[in-house]
C-alpha positions as CSV (number, residue, x, y, z in Angstrom):
1,M,-39.1,-2.2,-0.1
2,E,-35.0,-3.8,-1.1
3,R,-32.9,-3.5,1.1
4,C,-30.5,-0.2,1.5
5,Y,-27.5,-0.4,-1.0
6,Y,-25.5,1.0,2.0
7,T,-26.9,-1.6,4.7
8,I,-26.0,-4.5,1.9
9,L,-22.2,-3.0,1.8
10,G,-22.0,-1.9,5.6
11,V,-20.9,1.3,4.6
12,S,-22.5,5.0,5.4
13,T,-24.6,7.2,3.5
14,K,-21.9,9.3,3.7
15,A,-19.0,7.0,2.3
16,S,-16.6,8.2,-0.1
17,Q,-16.5,5.8,-3.1
18,E,-13.0,4.7,-1.7
19,E,-14.9,3.3,1.3
20,I,-17.8,1.9,-1.0
21,K,-15.1,0.4,-3.2
22,G,-12.8,-1.4,-0.5
23,A,-16.7,-2.5,1.1
24,F,-17.2,-4.2,-2.2
25,R,-13.9,-6.4,-2.5
26,R,-14.6,-7.4,0.9
27,Q,-18.2,-8.4,0.5
28,A,-17.5,-9.8,-2.9
29,L,-14.5,-11.9,-1.1
30,R,-16.7,-13.1,1.5
31,W,-19.8,-13.8,-0.9
32,H,-18.8,-14.6,-4.6
33,P,-19.9,-18.5,-5.6
34,D,-16.7,-19.3,-6.9
35,V,-15.5,-19.0,-3.0
36,N,-18.8,-21.1,-1.3
37,P,-19.5,-23.7,-3.9
38,G,-22.6,-25.5,-3.2
39,C,-24.2,-23.0,-1.2
40,S,-27.6,-21.8,-3.0
41,E,-28.4,-18.6,-1.3
42,V,-25.1,-17.2,-2.2
43,A,-25.6,-16.3,-5.6
44,E,-28.7,-13.8,-4.4
45,K,-26.8,-12.8,-1.7
46,F,-23.5,-11.5,-4.5
47,R,-26.9,-10.6,-6.8
48,Q,-27.6,-7.4,-4.5
49,I,-23.9,-6.8,-3.6
50,R,-22.8,-6.4,-7.1
51,H,-26.2,-4.9,-7.7
52,A,-25.7,-2.2,-5.1
53,Y,-21.8,-1.4,-6.2
54,E,-23.3,-0.9,-9.4
55,V,-25.5,1.9,-8.5
56,L,-23.1,3.3,-5.3
57,S,-19.8,3.0,-7.5
58,D,-21.5,5.4,-10.0
59,P,-21.9,9.2,-9.0
60,E,-25.0,10.3,-10.7
61,K,-26.8,7.2,-10.1
62,R,-25.9,7.4,-6.3
63,K,-27.3,10.9,-6.2
64,L,-30.8,9.8,-8.0
65,Y,-31.0,6.5,-5.3
66,D,-29.9,9.2,-2.7
67,L,-32.7,11.4,-3.5
68,Q,-35.4,8.4,-3.8
69,R,-34.3,7.1,-0.4
70,G,-34.3,10.3,1.4
71,Y,-30.6,10.4,2.5
72,G,-31.0,13.7,1.5
73,D,-31.0,16.5,-1.8
74,R,-27.8,16.8,-3.3
75,T,-29.2,18.2,-5.9
76,N,-30.3,21.3,-4.5
77,G,-33.7,20.8,-6.6
78,S,-31.6,22.2,-9.5
79,R,-31.5,18.9,-11.8
80,K,-32.8,15.9,-12.6
81,Y,-30.9,12.7,-13.4
82,F,-31.8,9.9,-15.6
83,F,-30.1,7.2,-16.1
84,Q,-29.5,3.5,-18.2
85,W,-26.8,1.2,-18.1
86,S,-23.4,2.1,-19.5
87,W,-19.9,0.5,-20.5
88,A,-18.3,2.9,-17.6
89,M,-20.7,1.5,-15.5
90,G,-20.6,-2.3,-16.3
91,E,-16.2,-1.4,-16.2
92,A,-16.4,-0.7,-12.8
93,V,-17.6,-3.2,-11.4
94,S,-15.5,-5.4,-14.1
95,E,-12.2,-3.5,-12.3
96,A,-13.1,-4.2,-9.0
97,L,-14.1,-8.3,-9.5
98,H,-11.2,-8.6,-11.6
99,D,-9.2,-7.5,-9.0
100,I,-10.6,-10.0,-6.3
101,L,-10.9,-13.0,-8.6
102,G,-8.6,-12.4,-11.6
103,G,-4.7,-10.9,-11.1
104,A,-4.3,-7.3,-11.0
105,S,-6.4,-4.9,-12.1
106,R,-4.9,-2.9,-15.3
107,R,-5.1,0.5,-13.3
108,E,-3.8,-0.5,-10.5
109,I,-0.6,0.7,-10.8
110,F,-2.3,4.3,-10.6
111,Q,-4.7,3.7,-7.8
112,P,-4.1,4.6,-3.9
113,P,-4.5,2.2,-0.9
114,V,-8.3,2.3,0.2
115,D,-8.9,3.2,3.5
116,L,-11.5,1.8,5.6
117,R,-14.0,3.4,8.2
118,F,-14.9,2.4,11.7
119,D,-17.8,4.4,13.3
120,L,-16.9,4.5,16.7
121,Q,-19.2,5.6,19.8
122,V,-17.2,7.4,23.1
123,L,-18.4,8.7,26.1
124,K,-18.5,12.2,25.9
125,Q,-17.0,12.5,29.5
126,R,-14.0,10.3,28.2
127,A,-13.4,12.0,25.2
128,A,-12.9,15.6,26.6
129,L,-10.2,13.7,28.8
130,G,-8.4,11.8,26.1
131,T,-9.2,7.9,25.8
132,Q,-7.6,4.8,24.5
133,E,-10.4,2.6,22.8
134,K,-9.7,-1.1,21.4
135,I,-11.9,-2.0,18.0
136,S,-11.9,-4.9,15.8
137,Y,-13.0,-5.4,12.4
138,E,-11.9,-7.4,9.5
139,R,-9.5,-5.9,6.7
140,C,-8.9,-7.8,2.9
141,V,-5.3,-9.2,2.8
142,F,-3.4,-10.7,0.3
143,C,-3.6,-15.1,0.5
144,P,0.3,-15.8,2.2
145,E,0.3,-18.6,0.2
146,C,-0.6,-18.2,-3.0
147,A,-0.2,-14.5,-3.4
148,E,3.4,-13.6,-2.3
149,N,4.6,-13.4,-5.4
150,G,3.3,-10.7,-7.6
151,R,-0.4,-12.6,-7.4
152,V,0.6,-15.7,-8.7
153,R,-2.4,-18.8,-9.2
154,R,-1.8,-22.1,-8.6
155,V,-3.3,-24.8,-10.4
156,E,-5.8,-26.2,-8.0
157,P,-7.4,-23.9,-5.8
158,C,-5.9,-22.5,-3.0
159,D,-7.1,-24.3,0.4
160,R,-7.0,-21.0,2.2
161,C,-8.3,-18.7,-0.2
162,G,-10.0,-20.7,-2.6
163,G,-8.2,-19.0,-5.4
164,T,-9.4,-15.9,-4.6
165,G,-6.1,-14.3,-3.9
166,E,-7.2,-12.4,-0.9
167,I,-8.1,-13.8,2.6
168,L,-10.4,-11.9,5.2
169,E,-8.1,-10.8,8.5
170,R,-9.2,-10.1,12.0
171,C,-7.4,-6.9,13.3
172,T,-8.0,-5.8,16.9
173,V,-5.6,-2.4,17.4
174,T,-6.0,0.3,20.3
175,V,-7.2,3.8,19.2
176,V,-5.8,6.7,20.6
177,I,-9.1,9.7,21.2
178,P,-7.4,13.2,22.0
179,A,-8.7,15.5,24.6
180,G,-10.9,17.4,23.5
181,C,-12.6,15.2,20.9
182,V,-15.4,16.4,19.0
183,H,-18.9,14.8,17.6
184,E,-17.7,12.9,13.9
185,M,-13.9,14.0,14.4
186,R,-11.7,11.4,13.0
187,V,-8.7,9.9,14.0
188,R,-6.4,7.7,11.5
189,I,-4.6,4.6,11.8
190,P,-2.0,4.1,9.1
191,A,-1.3,1.3,7.7
192,A,-4.0,-0.9,9.1
193,G,-6.4,-0.9,6.6
194,D,-6.9,-3.4,2.9
195,R,-3.4,-4.7,1.6
196,P,-5.4,-7.6,-1.2
197,R,-1.4,-6.8,-3.4
198,P,1.7,-7.8,-2.3
199,G,4.2,-5.0,-2.8
200,F,1.5,-2.6,-2.4
201,P,1.1,-0.5,0.4
202,P,-1.9,-1.0,2.9
203,G,-4.6,2.0,3.6
204,D,-5.3,3.5,6.6
205,V,-8.3,3.2,9.2
206,V,-10.0,6.0,9.6
207,V,-11.8,6.4,13.0
208,V,-14.8,8.6,13.2
209,C,-15.9,9.1,16.8
210,H,-19.5,9.5,17.4
211,L,-19.9,11.3,21.4
212,V,-22.7,9.9,23.1
213,D,-23.9,10.1,26.5
214,L,-23.9,8.0,29.7
């Protein structure tokens, strides 16, 4: 069986469209052939990432995929879905890739910041009393070498970002878990998410707490 599209993008089956787009941005930045010249495995990896995004970024196509995989019947059995490739699906991928590799999207001024999701396991005993946990993750930020002034590209590829205008940044932050935290409670860390464009505010990190026993 083909690998799960959610696994390929690194998101949960309950991920929002904003989380899916943010995950695709990070995966495309890491695996795009232009950023990894001469690597024979990159093209196939990027094909899988792109195809996964084509499906999960389209709400109707995603419903059918979830049904086929047994991720839950969101239709209550009342409808059947049949799909074919449309310009709208192609535009969703093109918009995301254009934003990563070719400058600002024509609709970016209307796009809200993209939040990141982090799933955190917390001991029930600690959650009941309140605790602090350190988490580490990667976020997408604009390249300070060549995208500082309105995503300007150099004639020669940037040594730091390979000409994409974006880099992956490793972050470590402390999450404050309030006393009485319940299972799947969400804790928001403002401005700790992706910031792929200068002049635009970064997204947040949404920490989903999963309570576990010792």
